[in-house]
N, C-alpha and C positions, 0 to 999 in steps of 0.2 A: 498976645497973652490973653488967655481966656479970663473972662470976668468971673468974679466969684459967683455972681448970679448964674452965669452960664454953667459954671462948674457945678454950682448947686443944682442948676436946672438939669444938667446932664448926669448928675450923680444917680438920680433914680434910674436913668437909662443905663448908666454904668453898673449900677448895682444890679439891675435886671440882667444885664449881660453877665455880670459876675454870677448872678443867681443861676442864669442859664448855664453859664460855664460851670458854676458850682453845682447846678442841678445835674448838668451832664456828668460832671465829675462824681457827684453823689451817686447818680445812676450807675456810673462805671464801677464805683466802689461796691455798690449793692450787687452788681453783676458779679464782680470778683468774689464777693462774699458767698454768693449762691454757688458759684463754681467750687469754692473752697469747701463749703458744706457738702456738696455732692461728692467731692473727692474724699472727704472724710467718711461719708456714707459708703462709698465704694471700697475705700481702704478697710473700713470696719467690716463690710460684708465679706471682703476678701479674707480678712483675718478670721472671721467666723468660719468661712469655707475651709480655710487652711486648718483651723482648729478642729472643725468637723471631720476633715479628712484624717487629721492626726488621731483624733479620738476614734474615728471609725477604724483606722489602721490598728490602733491599740486594742480596740474591742475585737477586731477580726483576729488579731494575734492571740488574744486571750481565749476567745471562743474556739479558735481552730487548734489550740494547743492539744497535742495528743491525737489529733485526727490523722488518718493515713493520707499519704500524698497520692497524687494522680498515678504515679508509677506503681505504688503499692496496691492501689485499687484495681489496676489492670490485672494484677495477679491474684485477686481475691477469689477464694473458693469457700463455699459454705461448709459447715460441719457435716461430715458423713459418718455413719457408724462403721466400726471395724467388725468385720465378719470373720469368725473363726470356723474353719472347716475341718471335718474329720478326715481320716485317711481315705474314706470312700467317697469324698466329695460332699457329703451331707453337712448341713449347717449344725455346728456344735454349740455355738454361742454367738451373741452379738453384744459388743460393747458400745454404748451410745449414751449421749446426753439428750439427743433429739432424734426421734424416729423420722427418717427422711429417705425417700427414694428419688434420687436425683434424675431428672428428665431433661434432656437437651431441648433447645427451642424448637427445632424441627420435629421433635417427637411429641410436643404438646399440641393437641388438636387446636385448630384455629377457633373452634367453637368455645373452648375454654379460655383462650387468650382474649377473645372478644368479650366474653362475659365479664372478665375482671376489668378490662379497660372501661366497659360501660358502667360498671358498678363503682369503680374507684377513681378513674381519671380519664374522662372522655377526650381531653386535649393532650393526652400523653405524647402523641407523635408530633405535636406542635411546639410545646414549651421546651425550655432549656433546664428543666429541673424544678422550677418554681412557677406556680400559677398566681401571678401578681393580682389580677382582679379578684381571685378567690381569697387571697391574703387580705386584701383591703376589706372585703365583706366580713371576713372573720374578725378583723381588728375592730370594726364598728360594732359587731355583735358583742365582743368581749368588753368594749367600753360600756355598752349598755348594761352589761351584767356585773359591772363593778359593784361590790358590796353584797352581791347575792352569793348563794352557795353553789352556783353552777360552775361546773368545770370549764376552763377556757376551751374554746373550740378552735379548730385549725382548718387549713385548706391544703392538707397534705397530698401531694402528687404521689404517684407510684414510686417515683424516684426517691422522694422524701421518706416514704414508708420503708423502702429498701434500706435507706441510710439508717433509719431508726432500728430496723430489725438486725442490721449488720453490726452496729457499733454502740448504739446509744441507749438501749434499754427502753423502758416504758415510763420513765419519769415525765410528769406533765409540768413544764416550766418554760418561761421565755428563754432561759439560757439554753435548754435543750433544743428548743425550736430554732434558735440562732445557729447552733452547731449543726442541726439537721439540715438547715438551708445551705450552709457552707459545704457540707459533705455531699448534698444533692448536686450542687453545681460541679463539684469535683467528679462525681460519678458520670455526669453528662460529658465532661471533658475526657474521661478515661475510657469510655466504651460506647459502642453504638446502642441504639434503642433496643434492638433485639436482645443484646446481651443483658441489658438492665432488666428487661421483662423476664428473661429466662431466670436470672438470679432471684428476682422478686417472687416468681411463681414457685421456686424451689425453697425459698428462705422462710416465708411467712408461716406463722403458727395458725392452724385452722381447727384447733380443738381435737378432742379424742386422742390426745398425745401424738398428733401428727403434724409434721412440718412439711410444707410444700404440697402441691396439688396431687402428686403421685401417691404419697402416703394417705392423704385425705380421701382420695377416690376409693381406696381400699377400705379405709376406716368407716366411711359413711354408706358406701354402696357395694362394697365387696367386689369391685370390678376395676379393671385398668382404665386409664384415662380415655383410651380410644373407643371404649364401649359406652361412654356416658351419653345420655340423652340431653336434649336442650334444657329441660327443666332441672336436670341433675347438675349440669354445668353452671346454671344460674344459681342453684343452691350453694355450690362451692364458692361462687363469687360473692354470695351474701355473707359468708362466714367471717371475713375480716372485721366486720362491725360488731360481731358478738360471738366469737369462736367458742366460748364456754357455755353459751346459752342455747343456740339454735339447734343443737343436736339433742336437746332434752324434750321429752314429750310435753312437759308443762308449759313450754314456750313455743308450742307448735304454731299458734296464731301469729306470733311475732315473726317467726321464721317464714311462714307462708307470705306474710305481707312484704317482708324484705326480698324474698325470692321473686315475687311478682313485680316488685319495683325494678329489679335487675332485668327481668324479661322485658319490661316496658322500655328501659333504656337501650336494650339490645335492638328492639324494634325501631326505636327513634333514630338510632345510629346506623340503621340499615344492615345490621349483622344477621337478622332473621326476618323472615317474611311474616305477613299478617297471619297466614295460616299456621305457621309454626308457633307464633305467639298464642293464638287462640287455643291450639291444642295443648300447649304447655301449661298455661294458667288454669286450664280445666282439670289438671291432674293434681292430686294431693301429694304431699311430701311422704315418701316411703323410704325409710332409712333402715339399713341393716342393724341388727341388734349389736349393742356394744359388747365387744368380745375382747377379753385379754388373751393374747396369744399364750397358749400353755407353755410354760417354761420347762425346757428339758432339764432334768436333773442328772442326766447321764454324764459321768466324768467330771463332776463338779470340782473335785480336788485337782484333777488334771487341768481343767480350764483355769482355775485360780493360779496354778503354777505358770501357765502360759501368760496370763494377764500380768503377773508380777514381772516376768521376764521382759515382756514387751514394754512395760513402763520403765524398767531399768534402762532399756536400750533407746527407746524413742520418746519417752516422756508421756505424761498423762494426757496432755492436750492432743497429741498425735494419736494416741490409742483410742480416745473417746470421740474424736472429731476428724481424724485424718483419713477415714475411708480405706483403711488397710484391709487387705485380704490375706489371711493367715492360714496357711496349709499345715496342718499338724500331722503327727504320726499315729494318732490313736486309731485303733481298730474297734469300731462300735460293738461288734459281736463279741470280741474278746473282752472289751471293757464291761459289757453286761455280765458276761460269765464271771469275771473277777469280782464285780460288786456283789453279785448274788452269792458266790461261794464265801466271800468274806463275811457277809451279813449272816448267812446260814451258820457259819462256824462260830461267830460271836454269840448268836442267839442260842445255839446248841450248848455252848459252855455255860450260859446264864441259866439254863433250865433247872439246874440244881440249886440255884440261889433263891432265897426267900423273896417274896414280893416286897418291893420297897415303897409301895403306896403310889398315889396319883402323881403325875408329873407337874401338876399345878391345880389351882382352883380359880374359878371365876364367878362373878356375880351373874345370876340368872335373870336379871331384870332386862328391860328393853335393850336391844342391841347386843345380846350375848354372843351372837354369831361373829360379830366383828371382834369382840374380845377374845373369842376362841381362836380366830384367825391370827390375831396379833401374837399369840403365844408361840406360833410357828414351831409346833412340836416336831422334833426330828425323828419321824417314824421310819425313815430309811426306805422301806419297801414301797412299791407303787400301790400294793393292795393292802397296806396298813393305813389306818386313818386316825386322826385325833378326834376324840369324842368327849362330850361332857355329859355327865349323869344328870338328866333332867328331873327324874323322880324314881321312886322305888314302887313297884307293884308286886307285892309279895316278895318272892325271892328273885324276881327279875328286875334288872335296872333298865330304864328307858333312856336311850342315848340320843343326843342331838349332835348334828354335824354343822360345820360352818356354812354349808349351802342351805341350811334350814330343814334338811331331811332328818328322819328319825330311824332308829333301829332298836333292837332289844338285845340284852346281854343276860341270858339265863345263868342261874347260879352254877349250873354244871359246866359252864364255859369260863368260870372265874374261880378256879379252885386253888390257885397259887396262895400260899399261906404266909402269914406274917404273925409272929408271936403265937403260933398255934392256931390261929383263926384263918378261915378262907377269906379271900379278897371279897367274895360276894357279900359277906356280912359287914365288911368295913367300908364299902363304897357308900358315899352320900351325895345328895344333889350338889352340883357345882364342881365336883371332882372331874379333872381332865385326865383321860387315860388313853393309851394307844390300844386299838383293837384291830382285829382282822376279820373280814367277812367269812363266815363258814360256807365252804363250797357247797353248792346245790341248794342254798336257801335264799329267800328273798331279802330279808333284812335282819338276819340273826348273826351276831358277832361273838368273837371270843377275845378274852382279855390277853394282851401281850405286854411284854416289858422291854424297854429300851436297855440294851446291855451297857453296863459301866465299863467293862473291858473293851479294849480297842486294839488297833494294830494297823499295819501298812502292808501294801502289796504292790509289786512292780513286775510287769512282763515286758521283755525286751528282745528285739531281733539281735541274734548273736553276731550277725555279719555287719550290720550297720549301726547298731546302738539305738535304733528307733524304738521309743517307748510305745508299746502297743496297748498297754493297759496300766492304770495307776489308781490305786485306792488309798486314800489317806485317813480313813476312819469309817465308822458306821454311817454317818450322815453329816454332810458339811454344815447343815443348819445347827447342829449341836456344837461344832467346833471347827473353825477354819484352819486349825493347826494340822499341817500335813504330815502324818506319821510316816509316809513313804520317803519324804525328802528332808524333813526337818527334825525328826525324832532321832536323837543319838542314843543307841541302845547297845548293850553288850551282845554280840552274836553267839556267844557260847560255843558249842561244838561245831556249829556251821562254819567256824573259822579254821577248823583243823585241816581241811584239804590243803591249805596254803603252807602249813607246817610240813606236810608230807611233800609238797612241791619243792620246798627248800631242800629237803633231804634228798629227793630224787635228782636235784641239780648238783648235789655234792656227794655222789658216789653210791648212794643207796638205790635199791631196786624194790619193786613191789614184793619180791620174795625174800628180802632181807629179814633177819630175825632180830626182834627187840624183846627185851624182858618185860613182861606185864606183872610186875611185883611192886611192893611199896617203894616209894622213891622220896627221899628227903634231900634238901639242898640248903646249905648255909648261905643265906643272902647277905650276910655281913651286917655290921653295925646294929642299928636299932631293929632292923627287920628280922634278924635272927634266923633260926632254922625254920624252913617251910616244908611241910610234908603234904603230899598230894594223895588222892585216893580216887578210885573208880566210882561211878554212880552206884554200882551194886555193893561197893565196899570190899570187894574181893579181887584178887589177882588171878591170872590163869597161866603164869609161866611164860616160856618163850613162845612168841607168836610172830607171824609174818606181818609186814607193814599192811598188806591187804586186809588181814583180819583186824588189825588195830583200827583201820579206818572204817571198815564195814560195821564193826561192833562199837565204834566210837569209844575206844579205851583211853581214858584220861592218862593213866600211868605210862602207857606206851608213848603217847603224844608228848608228854613232858620229857620223858627220857630221850626221845628222838630229838626234840628241840634243844635239849642240853648238849647232846652229842654234836649236832650240826652247828649250834651256836645261835643264840637268840638274835644277834645282830643280823644274821642272814635271813632269819624269819621275818624280822622287822623290815628289812630291805624288800623282801618279797611283797609284803603287805602294802608298802608305800608304792612300789612299782606298779601294782595292780589297782592303785587308787582306793584301796579299802580305807586307809587313813592317810593323813598328811604326815604324821610322824608317830612313832611307836617306841615306848620305853622297852628296853631289852630285858624285861622281867619275865621269868618263866610262866607266870600266871597268864601272860598275854597269849601264850600258845594255846590256852584253853578258852580263848575268846573273851578275856577280861577287858580288852580295849573297847572303845565305842565307835560305832559306824552307823550308817543309815541303810535302809533296805535298798535304796537306789544304788548306792556305792557297791554293796555286796553283790547285788544282782549283776551289775556290770562286770565285777571280777569273775563271777561264775561264767558269764558270757565269754570272757577272754579264755577261760579254760576250754570252753566248747568250740571256739573258733580257731584253735591252734595257737593261742598266745598272742594274738594281735590286739593292739590297744583299742579300747572301746570307750567312747564317750557318749553318755546318754543324750539322745536327741528327742525333743518334744516338738520342735518346729522345723518342718522341712523347708519351707519357703515363705517369704513375705513379699507381697506386691503392693505398690501404692495405688491410689485411686484411679490412676491412668493405666494400670496393668503392667507397669514396669517392675521387674524384679529388683528389690533392694536388699534382699538377703536370701541366701540358700545354704543349707547345711552341707551339701555335697560340693566341695570345692575342687574336685578332681578335674583336670584338664582333659578334654576330649574333643579336639577340633573336628574330627570326622563324624561325631555323633549327629551333627546337624546336616549331614550330606543328604542330597535329594534321593540318591540311589546307593544302596550298600551292595548291590549285586557284584559290582566289579571288584571291589576290595574286600568283600566279605564283612561280617559284623565287626564293628569297631571294638577294639580291646582297650579297656580303661585300666590304667596302671593301678596296682594296689599300693597305696602310699602309707598304709597304716604301719605304725611302729611295732616292731616285734618286741614285746615286753618280757616274754619268757620263752624258753626253748619249746618249740612245738611238740617235741617228743615228750618232754616233761608234762606239758599240758595234757597230752593224750593219755599218758600213764595214769595221771590223777583221775581223768574222766573214766578210764577203764575200771579203776578201782571203785569209783563212785557208782558205776553201774552195778557193782556188787552190793552196794548199800541197798539198792532197790530189790535186787534179786534174793539176797540172803540176810541183809542187815536190818538196821533200825527203821527202814522205810519200805519193808517188804509188802506192806498193804497196797502199794502202788503197782504190784505185779499184775493186778487185774486189768490194768490199762493195756497190757499186751502190746507194748511197743518199746523200742530202745529208749531207755531213760537212765539218767544219772542224777543223783541227788544226795543231799545230806541234811540230817536233822540237827537241831540245836536246842539245848536247854540250859539256861543260866542257873546260877546258884539260887536255891530255894524256889526254883521254877518261876522266877519273876517274869521272864520272857521265854517264849517257845518259838522256834524257827523251823522253816523248811525251805531249802533252796533246791530247785530242780531244773534239769536241762534236757532238751532234745538237741540235735545238731544245729537247729536254727532258732531255737527259742530258749531263753533263760528266764525263769520266773521265781520270785522269792517273796517270802512274807514273814512277819512276826506277829504274835499276839501277846498283849500284855496291858497292864493298867498304865495310865498316863503318869500317875504317881506310883512308881514301882512298888509292888508288894507281891507276896507269894500267891500263886494261883492254885496251890494244892499239889501234893506230891504226885498225884496221878497225871497232872498236866505236864506233858512232855512234847517235844517236837514231833514225835511219831504218833502221839495220840490226839493232839489238838491241831497242830499246824499242817501236818501231812494230809489229813483228811480234807482240809480246805483246798490244798493244792490239787488233790485228786478230783474234787468236784469241779474245780476250774478246768482241769485238763480234759475231763470227760466231755465238756462242751466245747472248749476252745480247740481241741485237737481231733474232734470226731471226724473231720473230713481231711485231715492232714495226712500225707503219705508217711508210711513207717520207714524212716531212713536210719541207717546205721551211722554211728560216729566213724569218721574216716581217719585212719591212722596215717601220719605223715611218713615221708621217706626217712630211712635211717633207723628204723626199729626192727627188732627181730622177735618173732613170736615163738615161744618155746612152751611145750606142754609140761606143766608142773603140778605138783600137789599144792593147792592153795593154802593148806594148813601148815605144811612143813617147809614149803619153798623148794623142795627137791624135785629133780627131774622125775617125770612120771613115765613108767615103762608100760603102763596099760591104762585103759580108761576106767573111770570110777566117778562117784558123785562129787568127790573133792578135786577132781582133775580139771584144769582149765588151761586155755592158751593165754599165757602171760606175756606182756610186752616188755622187752629189755632193750636198752641201748647197747650197741655193739661192744663186745668185750666184757660186758657185765652179766651176760646170761650164764646160767649154770652149764657146766661141761659134762660130757659123758666120759666114763672111765672104763678101762679094761682091767680085769682082775689080774694082779701080779703075785697073788699069794701072800701079800703083806699089807697091813693097814698103813695108809698114808694120811697125812694132814695136808689138805690143799686149801687155798683161799678161794672162796666163792663169793663174789660181790664184796661186801664189807664184813662178812662174818667168816669164821673158821669152822668148817664142818669136817667130820670124820667119815671116811668112806674107804672102800676097798678098791684098789686099782690105781691106774695112772690116767693121764689125760689122753683122750681118744680123738 
């Protein structure tokens, strides 16, 4: 047993051991604590990492919301203008938000590609969309600039710039930069570097309203890409940093400095030699003058009708950015003839009107040229100009034009009167007036007046329905309202041929007799009795249908419609597309219903083509940006048309699938009578054209609208003249005195080289020589004897004298003659 002393003696030792043990134990626990803390740190860091990843994922989801996917990016195509072509292949109009000439990668010269890479992203072929060292430098710079007014700087690669141009706009913010980075990475996944560079060089804005290098090359140097010199390519590559600055003379030094920087980068990157560099930097910047492409005003109403149609079918985005190629039916020469004839006719009618004063007034202080231009005066003619009176020098007015040039207006050229005073005395500085240069002078002008009266005109191919010319008013700048397609007007007597067509379909002939005397009808109810009268106020007794149509007799037309039945007349009007529906009121036989010039012209075209359905066509064909046809108006099937050789089988025959809307014999009979309107009737002033023509004048009540519809075998053209808010044009204004002369002027130009073709009679008609006034068979020639067209069984018969008068039925009338059927 140990002694206490020993125990005591050993206790220190024991305690030490315990200490040691305890120490070891303590160290063990301290070690365990360290490990625990490390684990906590690791767990904490792991949690932070997870939280960061989650936050990053959330932010990625937020920032990438609405961005296109990789698959969508692969199919991306930049906006391209839609080009509208006339029938002869010339450019009629361009619909665009961005002026761009798309150029494929292989067609962009290496010099241009290298210039942009040197200027914007020398590591383009190495990175995956983002330049991380550049981003780090930009972040440090932005941190230093916190609190200053400086814009944040970036380190955008070409891929990022493409992303910005494609989708994100020009907002400067960290949110946009984040979205830009995401989209840039997706672009790199979606397409090869060559495709990215191609899109970039076609997408970016480079000033002067040009997008992409193709358009910019023309805008700045007036030459294609493959003709650019080294210094010119470098200048284009300098533009992204200041597209709205470097093309201006006052920023010449800045542009030169930036261009030379690009040249230096091209040298450093090995894209040009020292010799090329030295030669290029020695040259000054020489830019083409800023030119706005003169806008063609030809066929503006036609173009607007095409634009509206395209938007209805394809939508506005496709029309203004889809790169469509639209082939239209318009004939530029015929369109010019139609526009001039309509304007001449409207101006001629206005000559008898008083001067209405200036079209506007402007302040003559600094910048008056811009204020004059903003008025956009609808002068119509190419040789009319909008002018402002700058000052008066005696009786002469000094004129100013929006280009800064000046002219003079002598009092002798401003004689139109207002309230008894000539315009020369009423003009004052600031007045804006339309003027026309006096032929043979340097700067002398004559006062003109924009007509208030207006109208619409349509010319159409009778076989296809292709609209060859369309005029919707004096000038589209005055009003976009298209009077050829949108104005619903009463056609007056120009509707009468369709009443006669209904009669010919129901047993009447051109030689049938109708009474031209007073005619009243009880319309029943509140409408009461309606009496009709001729324009002259007089009747002329029994007359043939031919005479009634040639002389446009109201009483004969109403009596004929009443005999045939207005339901049949209305049906004829609907079948030919003149109206969608028609009330069977007798007044409708005199053109009291409403239609458009386009519809009525198409109906006349159906008379000319033998009664085949005709639908107006403005657009022949539409191709997409890749040249694929996505629409064509001619849907007829012709497998052999695309054959390599037609020699074996001969020319392919395309089936005529047009619907027959009226009897071809009826159509010809009406046309034959309408030829008489030109030869002897209300449109005889057109005889000077010396070619087969058929036509009809039209004048509505109180001469509110005057019409003329004319035809050759392959052309139907029609027009009306009237005020937009209908009012009387004066009793002298009739279809034959106002509208027919316009048609004549159009035809003189449009048909001057056209062959003189006769209207072809269809099978199933018999031509008999008759007296056009009596309708009876003619036994000898004379001024009133013509060959008339009859359907079999309805032609007049010859008789042999039997010594006793007999009553026989001829057509739908009873006539007295001597003899029997022969």
